[in-house]
VOVEX-763173 format. One line per 4 residues: number of its first residue (from 1); for each residue y, x, z of C-alpha. Coordinates in pm, whole numbers, plus 50000, padded with zeros to 5 digits. Each point is the difference from the previous one (the first is absolute). Layout:
NUM = Y X Z; ...
//
This chain:
1 = 95806 14086 82506; 50371 50084 49962; 50107 49637 49958; 49739 49868 50242
5 = 50089 50219 50298; 50311 50209 49942; 50230 49743 49839; 49952 49729 50269
9 = 50049 50266 50267; 50323 50120 49840; 50161 49658 49969; 49892 49886 50346
13 = 50136 50317 50161; 50329 49953 49811; 50027 49657 50162; 49926 50138 50347
17 = 50239 50290 49942; 50275 49755 49904; 49945 49810 50325; 49975 50286 50249
21 = 50368 50104 50012; 50126 49645 50064; 49751 49867 50257; 50199 50116 50303
25 = 50332 49883 49853; 49848 49661 49917; 49866 49968 50353; 50340 50070 50156
29 = 50162 49749 49764; 49755 49742 50135; 50100 50064 50359; 49780 50290 50107
33 = 50122 50288 50214; 49953 50354 49871; 49693 50038 50222; 49843 49681 49868
37 = 50094 50095 49644; 49813 50327 50044; 49697 49812 50129; 50008 49765 49701
41 = 50011 50298 49762; 49702 50151 50185; 49790 49687 49938; 49907 50132 49656
45 = 49808 50284 50164; 49865 49768 50269; 49863 49768 49733; 49822 50290 49834
49 = 49836 50113 50323; 49896 49647 50100; 49840 49933 49662; 49844 50337 49920
53 = 49664 49896 50140; 50002 49641 49868; 50096 50143 49659; 49671 50185 49980
57 = 49802 49688 50085; 50190 49798 49738; 49951 50261 49728; 49631 50030 50089
61 = 49958 49622 49980; 50219 49916 49698; 49991 50322 49799; 50288 50241 49948
65 = 50172 49826 49709; 50000 49656 50162; 50135 50151 50322; 50287 50157 49805
69 = 50077 49669 49832; 50008 49813 50330; 50218 50270 50157; 50243 49979 49708
73 = 50027 49621 50037; 50061 50032 50376; 50266 50267 49936; 50177 49775 49750
77 = 49993 49716 50253; 50134 50226 50274; 50292 50121 49787; 50080 49642 49902
81 = 49992 49884 50363; 50249 50269 50097; 50228 49913 49708; 49999 49624 50066
85 = 50032 49990 50378; 50307 50072 50211; 49800 50032 50322; 49929 50330 50169
89 = 49645 49880 50069; 49948 49947 49627; 50113 50354 49929; 49769 50141 50269
93 = 49703 49796 49879; 50061 50106 49641; 50021 50370 50084; 49683 49978 50211
97 = 49818 49819 49717; 50115 50268 49755; 49850 50266 50224; 49672 49809 50008
101 = 49999 49952 49622; 50082 50366 49949; 49705 50102 50219; 49757 49789 49795
105 = 50145 50112 49666; 49999 50370 50092; 49645 49989 50133; 49864 49813 49698
109 = 50167 50222 49740; 49875 50316 50175; 49646 49862 50015; 50020 49895 49635
113 = 50121 50337 49872; 49746 50183 50215; 49721 49799 49840; 50107 50046 49636
117 = 50102 50368 50014; 49760 50298 49979; 50020 50222 50312; 50146 50301 49815
121 = 50282 49787 49856; 50053 49796 50315; 50280 50209 50150; 50209 49986 49682
125 = 49966 49624 49984; 50076 49939 50368; 50284 50252 50012; 50149 49823 49697
129 = 49964 49672 50187; 50184 50158 50294; 50266 50122 49758; 50040 49652 49851
133 = 50043 49868 50354; 50276 50256 50063; 50172 49925 49669; 50003 49628 50075
137 = 50152 50048 50345; 50254 50242 49850; 50106 49769 49715; 49992 49682 50211
141 = 50320 50056 50201; 50197 50074 49683; 49864 49690 49826; 50074 49796 50311
145 = 50353 50135 50019; 50064 49899 49638; 49869 49647 50060; 50198 49964 50324
149 = 50319 50113 49823; 49946 49731 49736; 49893 49722 50240; 49967 50033 50379
153 = 49769 50155 50258; 49751 49722 49931; 49967 50142 49652; 49802 50295 50139
157 = 49740 49759 50138; 49983 49803 49676; 49947 50331 49824; 49704 50052 50233
161 = 49864 49658 49907; 50022 50087 49634; 49837 50340 50057; 49707 49851 50193
165 = 49953 49725 49743; 50005 50259 49720; 49732 50201 50180; 49780 49689 50020
169 = 50052 49921 49631; 49907 50356 49899; 49681 49982 50206; 49909 49666 49842
173 = 50065 50120 49646; 49836 50340 50023; 49678 49905 50173; 49771 50262 50151
177 = 49870 50330 49863; 49731 49999 50260; 49635 49916 49968; 49946 49642 50119
181 = 49740 50112 50250; 50259 50215 50178; 50313 49791 49953; 49869 49726 50227
185 = 49748 49994 50282; 49652 49875 49937; 49785 49778 50212; 49718 50254 50003
189 = 50198 50253 50199; 50066 49899 50362; 50359 50039 50109; 50060 50244 50282
193 = 50261 49908 50256; 50297 50220 50079; 49846 50075 50339; 49671 50108 49843
197 = 50173 50228 49751; 50226 50151 50264; 49704 50061 50233; 49781 50150 49729
201 = 50274 50242 49892; 50158 50055 50341; 49966 50380 49986; 50182 50015 49667
205 = 50282 49776 50122; 50029 50194 50328; 50051 50325 49808; 50123 49961 49644
209 = 50150 49660 50082; 50205 50157 50279; 50118 50269 49757; 50114 49729 49758
213 = 50186 49830 50283; 50187 50323 50070; 50084 50044 49630; 50136 49647 49983
217 = 50201 50047 50320; 50179 50300 49848; 50061 49812 49676; 50129 49696 50186
221 = 50238 50218 50202; 50127 50157 49677; 50141 49662 49894; 50204 49983 50319
225 = 50089 50358 50086; 50255 50064 49724; 50212 49689 50070; 49983 50070 50374
229 = 50099 50364 49964; 50279 49904 49760; 50131 49754 50258; 49966 50268 50269
233 = 50221 50234 49795; 50248 49724 49917; 49938 50016 49624; 50132 49719 49782
237 = 49744 49738 49904; 50046 50090 49633; 49917 50365 50068; 49693 49907 50202
241 = 49884 49770 49721; 50038 50279 49744; 49800 50238 50218; 49730 49737 50043
245 = 50000 49944 49624; 49966 50376 49939; 49692 50010 50221; 49854 49694 49829
249 = 50063 50137 49651; 49817 50325 50075; 49721 49798 50156; 49953 49792 49682
253 = 49986 50303 49770; 49684 50141 50152; 49753 49712 50008; 49806 50088 49683
257 = 49980 50378 50065; 49873 49916 50349; 49716 49795 49856; 49922 50265 49740
261 = 49963 50268 50269; 49780 49775 50215; 49766 49926 49711; 49986 50360 49879
265 = 49995 50202 50322; 49917 49746 50271; 50172 49779 50257; 50067 50280 50249
269 = 50227 50183 49755; 50248 49714 50022; 49938 49848 50343; 50064 50304 50218
273 = 50290 50159 49802; 50187 49670 49975; 49995 49949 50376; 50098 50362 50067
277 = 50300 49966 49767; 50104 49676 50171; 49962 50173 50337; 50240 50273 49883
281 = 50249 49739 49877; 49997 49821 50334; 50017 50324 50199; 50315 50123 49821
285 = 50183 49666 50001; 50141 50031 50356; 50160 50331 49895; 50184 49827 49715
289 = 50360 49916 50093; 50152 49978 49652; 49934 49784 49697; 49852 50300 49819
293 = 49765 50074 50288; 49881 49640 50021; 49956 49999 49621; 49766 50299 50024
297 = 49791 49833 50270; 49997 49673 49803; 49882 50185 49690; 49720 50174 50192
301 = 49888 49666 50145; 50004 49839 49656; 49797 50281 49845; 49749 49993 50286
305 = 49952 49626 49981; 49972 50010 49621; 49740 50276 50018; 49781 49765 50202
309 = 50047 49698 49775; 49687 49786 50009; 49812 50222 50245; 49938 49725 50257
313 = 49867 49756 49739; 49796 50270 49830; 49828 50112 50320; 49931 49639 50089
317 = 49845 49946 49657; 49791 50316 50036; 49839 49895 50328; 49978 49621 49955
321 = 49640 49870 49963; 49977 49802 49673; 49814 49702 50150; 50268 49930 50264
325 = 50297 50167 49834; 50269 49733 50063; 49902 49959 50365; 49988 50376 50056
329 = 50339 50048 49833; 50152 49728 50217; 49919 50208 50309; 50126 50311 49820
333 = 50330 49829 49916; 50035 49890 50362; 50013 50365 50101; 50247 50064 49719
337 = 50236 49710 50074; 49985 50049 50378; 50096 50364 49962; 50279 49902 49762
341 = 50138 49759 50261; 49964 50241 50294; 50167 50298 49831; 50357 49871 50034
345 = 49932 49919 50366; 49961 50372 50070; 50351 50056 49866; 50130 49700 50194
349 = 49840 50134 50317; 50177 50332 49960; 50331 49826 49938; 49949 49776 50305
353 = 49942 50309 50212; 50327 50145 49880; 49878 50245 49735; 49940 49888 49644
357 = 49919 50363 49916; 49714 49992 50250; 49864 49690 49828; 50021 50175 49661
361 = 49819 50307 50133; 49735 49779 50160; 49944 49844 49658; 49975 50349 49851
365 = 49730 50074 50256; 49815 49690 49878; 50026 50143 49649; 49843 50328 50107
369 = 49730 49808 50184; 49927 49789 49694; 49965 50312 49782; 49754 50149 50250
373 = 49805 49674 50025; 49979 49966 49623; 49886 50360 49965; 49726 49935 50256
377 = 49875 49656 49900; 50056 49956 49625; 49721 50254 49919; 49778 49823 50252
381 = 50025 49658 49835; 50120 50033 49638; 49761 50149 49741; 50306 50079 49786
385 = 50190 50194 50266; 49992 50337 49821; 49878 49999 49640; 50058 50372 49958
389 = 49696 50062 50219; 49762 49799 49788; 49910 50013 49631; 50179 49747 49785
393 = 49783 49768 49798
//
């Protein structure tokens, strides 16, 4: 399982992490304005949202492992296209294709691990997967910087090609731990369409799905709020990067304890506290006017996000029907990725209205709302919400 799911995820995320810091700079070097460069960088998230639903259909039709292999090949091709072309359109197409490949890969690996993991070990496995994702994105920029220093900016994209190709090779060599009857769809079971699954589970998506969207919005805003507040205070880029790294380091340290608590005590014991801690971090940030103050808020945000490592995937795995799991999870991930994309827009809206602090506090309000929604709807839908109230087997 480790080689089959975690290792490909790690190397692929290192490749994406190496690319992320240089997308905007590459776009401007190819003639884009700053506005257009920002739009090109955003195409990674757009690709994820556009392909969340098709990803479920592909995984349902091909099986999880085959879907991951195809996504890895597409990712390698996208990185190579970006590295070889000098056109802005080639860069944009490559970034969009990477987003699409990432959507398919993420969906398939989550479905795969959900199927092969017992429910009372599921949170530890999925929180570890989330931790591996964080580690890859943390290591990627440093690996990319080393390659760029030795070659050129294109080296970061070639590194991505190598990472995606390595992920494919690992998947080919390791094979599947899963029972053949669950690793690929069978002709005896009719495939449900995305519309059918969404309609059948509309009450769940309208309640718990909305809560997940709020969680993802707060998490998405977290990636943007520290750089924006650092720019607002006039901090040097190096200082802002260190503060961002501090938050990320604390985040990475907590992924396994988070899964352990979820499996031992229940999902609620991580879901609600993590969002409350993030709400506190966001609420105090506008009062921070020194590096030390911002560092405290960054640390609180990192701890809060780390406390909730894997919670979105774990809840999705808990409530996904086994017979239509990939299709169900594709709708689930649409809520997740849409929230992740909308979160920074709340901050941007506040800044556009003349008060970044108002945008930060509005995001904090979303955090409080997500905690309340999780507290209300997780017990309604997840049988593993609070294990302290039921006898352990």
